[in-house]
PyMOL Python script that loads the backbone (N, CA, C, O; Angstrom):
from pymol import cmd

cmd.read_pdbstr("""\
ATOM      1  N   MET A   1     -26.124 -12.863 -38.330  1.00  0.00           N
ATOM      2  CA  MET A   1     -25.234 -12.092 -37.489  1.00  0.00           C
ATOM      3  C   MET A   1     -25.782 -10.687 -37.278  1.00  0.00           C
ATOM      4  O   MET A   1     -25.695 -10.142 -36.178  1.00  0.00           O
ATOM      5  N   VAL A   2     -26.346 -10.100 -38.333  1.00  0.00           N
ATOM      6  CA  VAL A   2     -26.907  -8.758 -38.249  1.00  0.00           C
ATOM      7  C   VAL A   2     -28.114  -8.751 -37.310  1.00  0.00           C
ATOM      8  O   VAL A   2     -28.318  -7.800 -36.555  1.00  0.00           O
ATOM      9  N   LYS A   3     -28.907  -9.817 -37.367  1.00  0.00           N
ATOM     10  CA  LYS A   3     -30.076  -9.907 -36.500  1.00  0.00           C
ATOM     11  C   LYS A   3     -29.648  -9.962 -35.030  1.00  0.00           C
ATOM     12  O   LYS A   3     -30.293  -9.355 -34.175  1.00  0.00           O
ATOM     13  N   LEU A   4     -28.586 -10.672 -34.741  1.00  0.00           N
ATOM     14  CA  LEU A   4     -28.096 -10.782 -33.374  1.00  0.00           C
ATOM     15  C   LEU A   4     -27.615  -9.421 -32.867  1.00  0.00           C
ATOM     16  O   LEU A   4     -27.938  -9.035 -31.743  1.00  0.00           O
ATOM     17  N   LEU A   5     -26.867  -8.707 -33.662  1.00  0.00           N
ATOM     18  CA  LEU A   5     -26.398  -7.384 -33.274  1.00  0.00           C
ATOM     19  C   LEU A   5     -27.565  -6.411 -33.080  1.00  0.00           C
ATOM     20  O   LEU A   5     -27.554  -5.601 -32.153  1.00  0.00           O
ATOM     21  N   LEU A   6     -28.552  -6.491 -33.942  1.00  0.00           N
ATOM     22  CA  LEU A   6     -29.729  -5.639 -33.822  1.00  0.00           C
ATOM     23  C   LEU A   6     -30.499  -5.964 -32.547  1.00  0.00           C
ATOM     24  O   LEU A   6     -30.962  -5.057 -31.856  1.00  0.00           O
ATOM     25  N   PHE A   7     -30.639  -7.236 -32.233  1.00  0.00           N
ATOM     26  CA  PHE A   7     -31.315  -7.647 -31.000  1.00  0.00           C
ATOM     27  C   PHE A   7     -30.572  -7.140 -29.773  1.00  0.00           C
ATOM     28  O   PHE A   7     -31.191  -6.650 -28.829  1.00  0.00           O
ATOM     29  N   ILE A   8     -29.255  -7.255 -29.780  1.00  0.00           N
ATOM     30  CA  ILE A   8     -28.446  -6.771 -28.650  1.00  0.00           C
ATOM     31  C   ILE A   8     -28.607  -5.265 -28.497  1.00  0.00           C
ATOM     32  O   ILE A   8     -28.742  -4.775 -27.376  1.00  0.00           O
ATOM     33  N   LEU A   9     -28.594  -4.533 -29.582  1.00  0.00           N
ATOM     34  CA  LEU A   9     -28.766  -3.088 -29.551  1.00  0.00           C
ATOM     35  C   LEU A   9     -30.128  -2.702 -28.995  1.00  0.00           C
ATOM     36  O   LEU A   9     -30.224  -1.806 -28.156  1.00  0.00           O
ATOM     37  N   ILE A  10     -31.169  -3.361 -29.446  1.00  0.00           N
ATOM     38  CA  ILE A  10     -32.524  -3.080 -28.957  1.00  0.00           C
ATOM     39  C   ILE A  10     -32.642  -3.425 -27.473  1.00  0.00           C
ATOM     40  O   ILE A  10     -33.259  -2.679 -26.713  1.00  0.00           O
ATOM     41  N   ALA A  11     -32.064  -4.532 -27.062  1.00  0.00           N
ATOM     42  CA  ALA A  11     -32.106  -4.924 -25.653  1.00  0.00           C
ATOM     43  C   ALA A  11     -31.382  -3.904 -24.787  1.00  0.00           C
ATOM     44  O   ALA A  11     -31.853  -3.578 -23.698  1.00  0.00           O
ATOM     45  N   PHE A  12     -30.262  -3.403 -25.246  1.00  0.00           N
ATOM     46  CA  PHE A  12     -29.505  -2.398 -24.496  1.00  0.00           C
ATOM     47  C   PHE A  12     -30.298  -1.105 -24.353  1.00  0.00           C
ATOM     48  O   PHE A  12     -30.355  -0.524 -23.270  1.00  0.00           O
ATOM     49  N   VAL A  13     -30.901  -0.661 -25.435  1.00  0.00           N
ATOM     50  CA  VAL A  13     -31.692   0.564 -25.403  1.00  0.00           C
ATOM     51  C   VAL A  13     -32.897   0.383 -24.480  1.00  0.00           C
ATOM     52  O   VAL A  13     -33.229   1.289 -23.715  1.00  0.00           O
ATOM     53  N   ALA A  14     -33.548  -0.764 -24.544  1.00  0.00           N
ATOM     54  CA  ALA A  14     -34.692  -1.025 -23.665  1.00  0.00           C
ATOM     55  C   ALA A  14     -34.256  -1.041 -22.210  1.00  0.00           C
ATOM     56  O   ALA A  14     -34.963  -0.519 -21.348  1.00  0.00           O
ATOM     57  N   PHE A  15     -33.119  -1.622 -21.926  1.00  0.00           N
ATOM     58  CA  PHE A  15     -32.597  -1.645 -20.561  1.00  0.00           C
ATOM     59  C   PHE A  15     -32.362  -0.235 -20.047  1.00  0.00           C
ATOM     60  O   PHE A  15     -32.731   0.080 -18.915  1.00  0.00           O
ATOM     61  N   LYS A  16     -31.758   0.611 -20.856  1.00  0.00           N
ATOM     62  CA  LYS A  16     -31.480   1.988 -20.453  1.00  0.00           C
ATOM     63  C   LYS A  16     -32.768   2.787 -20.261  1.00  0.00           C
ATOM     64  O   LYS A  16     -32.857   3.600 -19.341  1.00  0.00           O
ATOM     65  N   LEU A  17     -33.766   2.566 -21.119  1.00  0.00           N
ATOM     66  CA  LEU A  17     -35.004   3.320 -21.034  1.00  0.00           C
ATOM     67  C   LEU A  17     -35.884   2.901 -19.863  1.00  0.00           C
ATOM     68  O   LEU A  17     -36.533   3.740 -19.236  1.00  0.00           O
ATOM     69  N   PHE A  18     -35.906   1.618 -19.571  1.00  0.00           N
ATOM     70  CA  PHE A  18     -36.835   1.103 -18.568  1.00  0.00           C
ATOM     71  C   PHE A  18     -36.180   0.730 -17.246  1.00  0.00           C
ATOM     72  O   PHE A  18     -36.764   0.007 -16.438  1.00  0.00           O
ATOM     73  N   ARG A  19     -34.978   1.220 -17.030  1.00  0.00           N
ATOM     74  CA  ARG A  19     -34.304   0.948 -15.760  1.00  0.00           C
ATOM     75  C   ARG A  19     -35.049   1.664 -14.645  1.00  0.00           C
ATOM     76  O   ARG A  19     -35.591   2.751 -14.846  1.00  0.00           O
ATOM     77  N   LYS A  20     -35.073   1.052 -13.475  1.00  0.00           N
ATOM     78  CA  LYS A  20     -35.806   1.613 -12.350  1.00  0.00           C
ATOM     79  C   LYS A  20     -35.180   2.917 -11.884  1.00  0.00           C
ATOM     80  O   LYS A  20     -33.963   2.988 -11.713  1.00  0.00           O
ATOM     81  N   PRO A  21     -35.978   3.933 -11.679  1.00  0.00           N
ATOM     82  CA  PRO A  21     -35.441   5.203 -11.183  1.00  0.00           C
ATOM     83  C   PRO A  21     -34.909   5.085  -9.752  1.00  0.00           C
ATOM     84  O   PRO A  21     -34.074   5.888  -9.337  1.00  0.00           O
ATOM     85  N   GLU A  22     -35.385   4.091  -8.993  1.00  0.00           N
ATOM     86  CA  GLU A  22     -34.903   3.910  -7.628  1.00  0.00           C
ATOM     87  C   GLU A  22     -33.404   3.607  -7.610  1.00  0.00           C
ATOM     88  O   GLU A  22     -32.686   4.047  -6.713  1.00  0.00           O
ATOM     89  N   ASP A  23     -32.943   2.857  -8.601  1.00  0.00           N
ATOM     90  CA  ASP A  23     -31.518   2.539  -8.679  1.00  0.00           C
ATOM     91  C   ASP A  23     -30.697   3.816  -8.843  1.00  0.00           C
ATOM     92  O   ASP A  23     -29.668   3.992  -8.190  1.00  0.00           O
ATOM     93  N   LEU A  24     -31.152   4.688  -9.706  1.00  0.00           N
ATOM     94  CA  LEU A  24     -30.456   5.949  -9.916  1.00  0.00           C
ATOM     95  C   LEU A  24     -30.556   6.837  -8.681  1.00  0.00           C
ATOM     96  O   LEU A  24     -29.612   7.549  -8.339  1.00  0.00           O
ATOM     97  N   LYS A  25     -31.701   6.788  -8.019  1.00  0.00           N
ATOM     98  CA  LYS A  25     -31.904   7.594  -6.817  1.00  0.00           C
ATOM     99  C   LYS A  25     -30.940   7.156  -5.709  1.00  0.00           C
ATOM    100  O   LYS A  25     -30.374   7.996  -5.010  1.00  0.00           O
ATOM    101  N   LYS A  26     -30.757   5.855  -5.550  1.00  0.00           N
ATOM    102  CA  LYS A  26     -29.828   5.339  -4.540  1.00  0.00           C
ATOM    103  C   LYS A  26     -28.402   5.784  -4.826  1.00  0.00           C
ATOM    104  O   LYS A  26     -27.664   6.149  -3.910  1.00  0.00           O
ATOM    105  N   VAL A  27     -28.023   5.753  -6.073  1.00  0.00           N
ATOM    106  CA  VAL A  27     -26.675   6.169  -6.455  1.00  0.00           C
ATOM    107  C   VAL A  27     -26.475   7.647  -6.147  1.00  0.00           C
ATOM    108  O   VAL A  27     -25.431   8.040  -5.627  1.00  0.00           O
ATOM    109  N   ARG A  28     -27.463   8.455  -6.465  1.00  0.00           N
ATOM    110  CA  ARG A  28     -27.369   9.897  -6.194  1.00  0.00           C
ATOM    111  C   ARG A  28     -27.332  10.186  -4.703  1.00  0.00           C
ATOM    112  O   ARG A  28     -26.601  11.076  -4.269  1.00  0.00           O
ATOM    113  N   GLU A  29     -28.111   9.447  -3.902  1.00  0.00           N
ATOM    114  CA  GLU A  29     -28.114   9.652  -2.453  1.00  0.00           C
ATOM    115  C   GLU A  29     -26.764   9.296  -1.845  1.00  0.00           C
ATOM    116  O   GLU A  29     -26.275   9.997  -0.959  1.00  0.00           O
ATOM    117  N   GLU A  30     -26.168   8.219  -2.312  1.00  0.00           N
ATOM    118  CA  GLU A  30     -24.850   7.825  -1.809  1.00  0.00           C
ATOM    119  C   GLU A  30     -23.801   8.883  -2.118  1.00  0.00           C
ATOM    120  O   GLU A  30     -22.931   9.169  -1.295  1.00  0.00           O
ATOM    121  N   ALA A  31     -23.890   9.455  -3.300  1.00  0.00           N
ATOM    122  CA  ALA A  31     -22.918  10.470  -3.705  1.00  0.00           C
ATOM    123  C   ALA A  31     -23.121  11.775  -2.934  1.00  0.00           C
ATOM    124  O   ALA A  31     -22.172  12.537  -2.747  1.00  0.00           O
ATOM    125  N   ALA A  32     -24.347  12.037  -2.488  1.00  0.00           N
ATOM    126  CA  ALA A  32     -24.643  13.297  -1.818  1.00  0.00           C
ATOM    127  C   ALA A  32     -24.436  13.244  -0.305  1.00  0.00           C
ATOM    128  O   ALA A  32     -24.542  14.275   0.359  1.00  0.00           O
ATOM    129  N   LYS A  33     -24.143  12.072   0.255  1.00  0.00           N
ATOM    130  CA  LYS A  33     -23.951  11.974   1.702  1.00  0.00           C
ATOM    131  C   LYS A  33     -22.736  12.798   2.127  1.00  0.00           C
ATOM    132  O   LYS A  33     -21.696  12.779   1.469  1.00  0.00           O
ATOM    133  N   PRO A  34     -22.885  13.514   3.230  1.00  0.00           N
ATOM    134  CA  PRO A  34     -21.730  14.294   3.704  1.00  0.00           C
ATOM    135  C   PRO A  34     -20.648  13.374   4.245  1.00  0.00           C
ATOM    136  O   PRO A  34     -20.936  12.312   4.796  1.00  0.00           O
ATOM    137  N   LEU A  35     -19.431  13.786   4.085  1.00  0.00           N
ATOM    138  CA  LEU A  35     -18.289  13.012   4.543  1.00  0.00           C
ATOM    139  C   LEU A  35     -17.977  13.410   5.978  1.00  0.00           C
ATOM    140  O   LEU A  35     -17.776  14.590   6.268  1.00  0.00           O
ATOM    141  N   GLU A  36     -17.938  12.422   6.883  1.00  0.00           N
ATOM    142  CA  GLU A  36     -17.624  12.710   8.273  1.00  0.00           C
ATOM    143  C   GLU A  36     -16.115  12.857   8.411  1.00  0.00           C
ATOM    144  O   GLU A  36     -15.349  12.016   7.941  1.00  0.00           O
ATOM    145  N   THR A  37     -15.698  13.944   9.066  1.00  0.00           N
ATOM    146  CA  THR A  37     -14.273  14.199   9.219  1.00  0.00           C
ATOM    147  C   THR A  37     -13.930  14.439  10.679  1.00  0.00           C
ATOM    148  O   THR A  37     -14.793  14.737  11.505  1.00  0.00           O
ATOM    149  N   ALA A  38     -12.645  14.301  10.970  1.00  0.00           N
ATOM    150  CA  ALA A  38     -12.097  14.587  12.293  1.00  0.00           C
ATOM    151  C   ALA A  38     -10.740  15.252  12.080  1.00  0.00           C
ATOM    152  O   ALA A  38     -10.172  15.189  10.989  1.00  0.00           O
ATOM    153  N   VAL A  39     -10.235  15.878  13.115  1.00  0.00           N
ATOM    154  CA  VAL A  39      -8.950  16.564  13.021  1.00  0.00           C
ATOM    155  C   VAL A  39      -7.842  15.639  13.525  1.00  0.00           C
ATOM    156  O   VAL A  39      -7.951  15.054  14.603  1.00  0.00           O
ATOM    157  N   ASP A  40      -6.787  15.517  12.740  1.00  0.00           N
ATOM    158  CA  ASP A  40      -5.598  14.754  13.143  1.00  0.00           C
ATOM    159  C   ASP A  40      -4.926  15.526  14.275  1.00  0.00           C
ATOM    160  O   ASP A  40      -4.570  16.688  14.080  1.00  0.00           O
ATOM    161  N   PRO A  41      -4.738  14.917  15.466  1.00  0.00           N
ATOM    162  CA  PRO A  41      -4.168  15.651  16.591  1.00  0.00           C
ATOM    163  C   PRO A  41      -2.691  16.012  16.408  1.00  0.00           C
ATOM    164  O   PRO A  41      -2.191  16.883  17.120  1.00  0.00           O
ATOM    165  N   ILE A  42      -2.001  15.389  15.504  1.00  0.00           N
ATOM    166  CA  ILE A  42      -0.581  15.675  15.280  1.00  0.00           C
ATOM    167  C   ILE A  42      -0.397  16.771  14.235  1.00  0.00           C
ATOM    168  O   ILE A  42       0.310  17.749  14.479  1.00  0.00           O
ATOM    169  N   THR A  43      -1.025  16.614  13.079  1.00  0.00           N
ATOM    170  CA  THR A  43      -0.818  17.565  11.979  1.00  0.00           C
ATOM    171  C   THR A  43      -1.865  18.663  11.920  1.00  0.00           C
ATOM    172  O   THR A  43      -1.628  19.709  11.316  1.00  0.00           O
ATOM    173  N   GLY A  44      -3.024  18.442  12.538  1.00  0.00           N
ATOM    174  CA  GLY A  44      -4.088  19.433  12.504  1.00  0.00           C
ATOM    175  C   GLY A  44      -4.901  19.425  11.226  1.00  0.00           C
ATOM    176  O   GLY A  44      -5.729  20.313  11.022  1.00  0.00           O
ATOM    177  N   THR A  45      -4.690  18.454  10.365  1.00  0.00           N
ATOM    178  CA  THR A  45      -5.440  18.367   9.112  1.00  0.00           C
ATOM    179  C   THR A  45      -6.745  17.608   9.332  1.00  0.00           C
ATOM    180  O   THR A  45      -6.880  16.831  10.277  1.00  0.00           O
ATOM    181  N   TYR A  46      -7.700  17.851   8.437  1.00  0.00           N
ATOM    182  CA  TYR A  46      -8.962  17.132   8.500  1.00  0.00           C
ATOM    183  C   TYR A  46      -8.816  15.794   7.792  1.00  0.00           C
ATOM    184  O   TYR A  46      -8.246  15.700   6.705  1.00  0.00           O
ATOM    185  N   VAL A  47      -9.352  14.752   8.446  1.00  0.00           N
ATOM    186  CA  VAL A  47      -9.219  13.391   7.948  1.00  0.00           C
ATOM    187  C   VAL A  47     -10.598  12.748   7.935  1.00  0.00           C
ATOM    188  O   VAL A  47     -11.399  12.975   8.841  1.00  0.00           O
ATOM    189  N   SER A  48     -10.876  11.954   6.917  1.00  0.00           N
ATOM    190  CA  SER A  48     -12.124  11.213   6.857  1.00  0.00           C
ATOM    191  C   SER A  48     -12.147  10.171   7.974  1.00  0.00           C
ATOM    192  O   SER A  48     -11.121   9.571   8.295  1.00  0.00           O
ATOM    193  N   LYS A  49     -13.320   9.963   8.559  1.00  0.00           N
ATOM    194  CA  LYS A  49     -13.434   8.960   9.617  1.00  0.00           C
ATOM    195  C   LYS A  49     -13.366   7.540   9.058  1.00  0.00           C
ATOM    196  O   LYS A  49     -13.367   6.572   9.818  1.00  0.00           O
ATOM    197  N   ASP A  50     -13.307   7.414   7.740  1.00  0.00           N
ATOM    198  CA  ASP A  50     -13.163   6.103   7.108  1.00  0.00           C
ATOM    199  C   ASP A  50     -11.703   5.667   7.022  1.00  0.00           C
ATOM    200  O   ASP A  50     -11.416   4.586   6.507  1.00  0.00           O
ATOM    201  N   THR A  51     -10.788   6.475   7.510  1.00  0.00           N
ATOM    202  CA  THR A  51      -9.371   6.180   7.384  1.00  0.00           C
ATOM    203  C   THR A  51      -8.996   4.902   8.124  1.00  0.00           C
ATOM    204  O   THR A  51      -9.648   4.518   9.094  1.00  0.00           O
ATOM    205  N   GLU A  52      -7.956   4.261   7.661  1.00  0.00           N
ATOM    206  CA  GLU A  52      -7.488   3.055   8.333  1.00  0.00           C
ATOM    207  C   GLU A  52      -6.581   3.385   9.513  1.00  0.00           C
ATOM    208  O   GLU A  52      -6.255   2.505  10.310  1.00  0.00           O
ATOM    209  N   PHE A  53      -6.173   4.639   9.631  1.00  0.00           N
ATOM    210  CA  PHE A  53      -5.267   5.058  10.692  1.00  0.00           C
ATOM    211  C   PHE A  53      -6.069   5.686  11.824  1.00  0.00           C
ATOM    212  O   PHE A  53      -6.355   6.884  11.802  1.00  0.00           O
ATOM    213  N   LYS A  54      -6.429   4.874  12.812  1.00  0.00           N
ATOM    214  CA  LYS A  54      -7.160   5.374  13.967  1.00  0.00           C
ATOM    215  C   LYS A  54      -6.754   4.606  15.212  1.00  0.00           C
ATOM    216  O   LYS A  54      -6.369   3.438  15.153  1.00  0.00           O
ATOM    217  N   VAL A  55      -6.853   5.299  16.344  1.00  0.00           N
ATOM    218  CA  VAL A  55      -6.469   4.719  17.628  1.00  0.00           C
ATOM    219  C   VAL A  55      -7.569   5.035  18.624  1.00  0.00           C
ATOM    220  O   VAL A  55      -8.040   6.170  18.700  1.00  0.00           O
ATOM    221  N   LYS A  56      -7.974   4.037  19.383  1.00  0.00           N
ATOM    222  CA  LYS A  56      -8.954   4.266  20.442  1.00  0.00           C
ATOM    223  C   LYS A  56      -8.209   4.309  21.767  1.00  0.00           C
ATOM    224  O   LYS A  56      -7.531   3.356  22.153  1.00  0.00           O
ATOM    225  N   LEU A  57      -8.352   5.434  22.452  1.00  0.00           N
ATOM    226  CA  LEU A  57      -7.696   5.624  23.741  1.00  0.00           C
ATOM    227  C   LEU A  57      -8.791   5.929  24.745  1.00  0.00           C
ATOM    228  O   LEU A  57      -9.456   6.961  24.660  1.00  0.00           O
ATOM    229  N   TYR A  58      -8.972   5.033  25.687  1.00  0.00           N
ATOM    230  CA  TYR A  58     -10.086   5.087  26.631  1.00  0.00           C
ATOM    231  C   TYR A  58     -11.386   5.086  25.834  1.00  0.00           C
ATOM    232  O   TYR A  58     -11.666   4.106  25.142  1.00  0.00           O
ATOM    233  N   ASP A  59     -12.174   6.124  25.903  1.00  0.00           N
ATOM    234  CA  ASP A  59     -13.443   6.133  25.172  1.00  0.00           C
ATOM    235  C   ASP A  59     -13.422   7.037  23.948  1.00  0.00           C
ATOM    236  O   ASP A  59     -14.461   7.250  23.323  1.00  0.00           O
ATOM    237  N   LYS A  60     -12.270   7.568  23.597  1.00  0.00           N
ATOM    238  CA  LYS A  60     -12.175   8.493  22.461  1.00  0.00           C
ATOM    239  C   LYS A  60     -11.393   7.850  21.321  1.00  0.00           C
ATOM    240  O   LYS A  60     -10.401   7.157  21.548  1.00  0.00           O
ATOM    241  N   VAL A  61     -11.849   8.086  20.099  1.00  0.00           N
ATOM    242  CA  VAL A  61     -11.172   7.583  18.905  1.00  0.00           C
ATOM    243  C   VAL A  61     -10.448   8.750  18.249  1.00  0.00           C
ATOM    244  O   VAL A  61     -11.043   9.802  18.015  1.00  0.00           O
ATOM    245  N   TYR A  62      -9.168   8.565  17.953  1.00  0.00           N
ATOM    246  CA  TYR A  62      -8.350   9.570  17.279  1.00  0.00           C
ATOM    247  C   TYR A  62      -8.094   9.098  15.855  1.00  0.00           C
ATOM    248  O   TYR A  62      -7.785   7.927  15.630  1.00  0.00           O
ATOM    249  N   TYR A  63      -8.222  10.007  14.894  1.00  0.00           N
ATOM    250  CA  TYR A  63      -8.047   9.690  13.481  1.00  0.00           C
ATOM    251  C   TYR A  63      -6.801  10.393  12.956  1.00  0.00           C
ATOM    252  O   TYR A  63      -6.504  11.518  13.359  1.00  0.00           O
ATOM    253  N   PHE A  64      -6.066   9.729  12.050  1.00  0.00           N
ATOM    254  CA  PHE A  64      -4.793  10.250  11.551  1.00  0.00           C
ATOM    255  C   PHE A  64      -4.746  10.189  10.039  1.00  0.00           C
ATOM    256  O   PHE A  64      -5.409   9.362   9.413  1.00  0.00           O
ATOM    257  N   ASP A  65      -3.940  11.092   9.453  1.00  0.00           N
ATOM    258  CA  ASP A  65      -3.822  11.126   8.002  1.00  0.00           C
ATOM    259  C   ASP A  65      -2.744  10.197   7.472  1.00  0.00           C
ATOM    260  O   ASP A  65      -2.706   9.925   6.272  1.00  0.00           O
ATOM    261  N   SER A  66      -1.864   9.703   8.340  1.00  0.00           N
ATOM    262  CA  SER A  66      -0.812   8.789   7.885  1.00  0.00           C
ATOM    263  C   SER A  66      -0.370   7.901   9.043  1.00  0.00           C
ATOM    264  O   SER A  66      -0.680   8.163  10.205  1.00  0.00           O
ATOM    265  N   LYS A  67       0.352   6.858   8.700  1.00  0.00           N
ATOM    266  CA  LYS A  67       0.883   5.944   9.712  1.00  0.00           C
ATOM    267  C   LYS A  67       1.931   6.649  10.563  1.00  0.00           C
ATOM    268  O   LYS A  67       2.016   6.400  11.765  1.00  0.00           O
ATOM    269  N   ASP A  68       2.727   7.522   9.960  1.00  0.00           N
ATOM    270  CA  ASP A  68       3.743   8.264  10.717  1.00  0.00           C
ATOM    271  C   ASP A  68       3.095   9.121  11.799  1.00  0.00           C
ATOM    272  O   ASP A  68       3.572   9.168  12.933  1.00  0.00           O
ATOM    273  N   SER A  69       2.028   9.782  11.447  1.00  0.00           N
ATOM    274  CA  SER A  69       1.321  10.625  12.400  1.00  0.00           C
ATOM    275  C   SER A  69       0.743   9.775  13.537  1.00  0.00           C
ATOM    276  O   SER A  69       0.812  10.160  14.704  1.00  0.00           O
ATOM    277  N   MET A  70       0.186   8.640  13.194  1.00  0.00           N
ATOM    278  CA  MET A  70      -0.365   7.738  14.200  1.00  0.00           C
ATOM    279  C   MET A  70       0.734   7.219  15.127  1.00  0.00           C
ATOM    280  O   MET A  70       0.540   7.144  16.340  1.00  0.00           O
ATOM    281  N   ASP A  71       1.885   6.860  14.559  1.00  0.00           N
ATOM    282  CA  ASP A  71       3.004   6.362  15.361  1.00  0.00           C
ATOM    283  C   ASP A  71       3.540   7.434  16.306  1.00  0.00           C
ATOM    284  O   ASP A  71       3.899   7.129  17.443  1.00  0.00           O
ATOM    285  N   LYS A  72       3.599   8.687  15.850  1.00  0.00           N
ATOM    286  CA  LYS A  72       4.031   9.789  16.714  1.00  0.00           C
ATOM    287  C   LYS A  72       3.082   9.953  17.896  1.00  0.00           C
ATOM    288  O   LYS A  72       3.513  10.149  19.032  1.00  0.00           O
ATOM    289  N   PHE A  73       1.784   9.870  17.611  1.00  0.00           N
ATOM    290  CA  PHE A  73       0.779  10.002  18.664  1.00  0.00           C
ATOM    291  C   PHE A  73       0.932   8.880  19.696  1.00  0.00           C
ATOM    292  O   PHE A  73       0.906   9.133  20.900  1.00  0.00           O
ATOM    293  N   ILE A  74       1.088   7.671  19.230  1.00  0.00           N
ATOM    294  CA  ILE A  74       1.248   6.529  20.139  1.00  0.00           C
ATOM    295  C   ILE A  74       2.512   6.685  20.968  1.00  0.00           C
ATOM    296  O   ILE A  74       2.507   6.407  22.167  1.00  0.00           O
ATOM    297  N   ALA A  75       3.595   7.127  20.339  1.00  0.00           N
ATOM    298  CA  ALA A  75       4.851   7.333  21.058  1.00  0.00           C
ATOM    299  C   ALA A  75       4.682   8.394  22.141  1.00  0.00           C
ATOM    300  O   ALA A  75       5.213   8.247  23.241  1.00  0.00           O
ATOM    301  N   GLN A  76       3.952   9.454  21.840  1.00  0.00           N
ATOM    302  CA  GLN A  76       3.731  10.513  22.826  1.00  0.00           C
ATOM    303  C   GLN A  76       2.885  10.021  23.985  1.00  0.00           C
ATOM    304  O   GLN A  76       3.153  10.356  25.139  1.00  0.00           O
ATOM    305  N   LYS A  77       1.886   9.244  23.691  1.00  0.00           N
ATOM    306  CA  LYS A  77       0.984   8.764  24.740  1.00  0.00           C
ATOM    307  C   LYS A  77       1.641   7.688  25.609  1.00  0.00           C
ATOM    308  O   LYS A  77       1.287   7.546  26.780  1.00  0.00           O
ATOM    309  N   THR A  78       2.576   6.943  25.064  1.00  0.00           N
ATOM    310  CA  THR A  78       3.244   5.914  25.859  1.00  0.00           C
ATOM    311  C   THR A  78       4.476   6.452  26.560  1.00  0.00           C
ATOM    312  O   THR A  78       5.121   5.730  27.320  1.00  0.00           O
ATOM    313  N   GLY A  79       4.810   7.712  26.315  1.00  0.00           N
ATOM    314  CA  GLY A  79       5.917   8.338  27.012  1.00  0.00           C
ATOM    315  C   GLY A  79       7.257   8.137  26.370  1.00  0.00           C
ATOM    316  O   GLY A  79       8.276   8.375  27.017  1.00  0.00           O
ATOM    317  N   GLU A  80       7.311   7.706  25.115  1.00  0.00           N
ATOM    318  CA  GLU A  80       8.580   7.510  24.436  1.00  0.00           C
ATOM    319  C   GLU A  80       9.195   8.823  24.026  1.00  0.00           C
ATOM    320  O   GLU A  80      10.412   8.908  23.857  1.00  0.00           O
ATOM    321  N   ASN A  81       8.377   9.861  23.859  1.00  0.00           N
ATOM    322  CA  ASN A  81       8.870  11.201  23.487  1.00  0.00           C
ATOM    323  C   ASN A  81       8.433  12.182  24.576  1.00  0.00           C
ATOM    324  O   ASN A  81       7.483  11.914  25.312  1.00  0.00           O
ATOM    325  N   ASP A  82       9.115  13.295  24.675  1.00  0.00           N
ATOM    326  CA  ASP A  82       8.739  14.340  25.599  1.00  0.00           C
ATOM    327  C   ASP A  82       7.881  15.403  24.943  1.00  0.00           C
ATOM    328  O   ASP A  82       7.508  16.385  25.586  1.00  0.00           O
ATOM    329  N   GLU A  83       7.559  15.218  23.655  1.00  0.00           N
ATOM    330  CA  GLU A  83       6.737  16.183  22.944  1.00  0.00           C
ATOM    331  C   GLU A  83       5.307  16.114  23.457  1.00  0.00           C
ATOM    332  O   GLU A  83       4.879  15.092  23.991  1.00  0.00           O
ATOM    333  N   THR A  84       4.580  17.196  23.292  1.00  0.00           N
ATOM    334  CA  THR A  84       3.184  17.210  23.706  1.00  0.00           C
ATOM    335  C   THR A  84       2.281  17.138  22.502  1.00  0.00           C
ATOM    336  O   THR A  84       2.644  17.557  21.403  1.00  0.00           O
ATOM    337  N   VAL A  85       1.108  16.603  22.723  1.00  0.00           N
ATOM    338  CA  VAL A  85       0.116  16.498  21.663  1.00  0.00           C
ATOM    339  C   VAL A  85      -0.662  17.795  21.609  1.00  0.00           C
ATOM    340  O   VAL A  85      -1.109  18.289  22.643  1.00  0.00           O
ATOM    341  N   SER A  86      -0.833  18.362  20.411  1.00  0.00           N
ATOM    342  CA  SER A  86      -1.570  19.622  20.292  1.00  0.00           C
ATOM    343  C   SER A  86      -3.057  19.369  20.264  1.00  0.00           C
ATOM    344  O   SER A  86      -3.842  20.312  20.167  1.00  0.00           O
TER     345      SER A  86
END
""", "prot")
cmd.dss("prot")
cmd.show_as("cartoon", "prot")
cmd.util.cbc("prot")
cmd.orient("prot")
């Protein structure tokens, strides 16, 4: 049992020592990528372009910070409200 634990320990240390630096480099590059943002037309806050709340109107994509904000925008564009979009 002791031999098995010692083998596992040595294998783990060898894995950590001889791991490819490219793997670590890829992880660091992913973490360093800038986050693309857009302004929510309703609230004026900055939102990541990865958000699930977005609407394409003609050739422009609008990004929102919440479903409520997106629903307000859609209501304004379809004429359900008399409010204007900022």
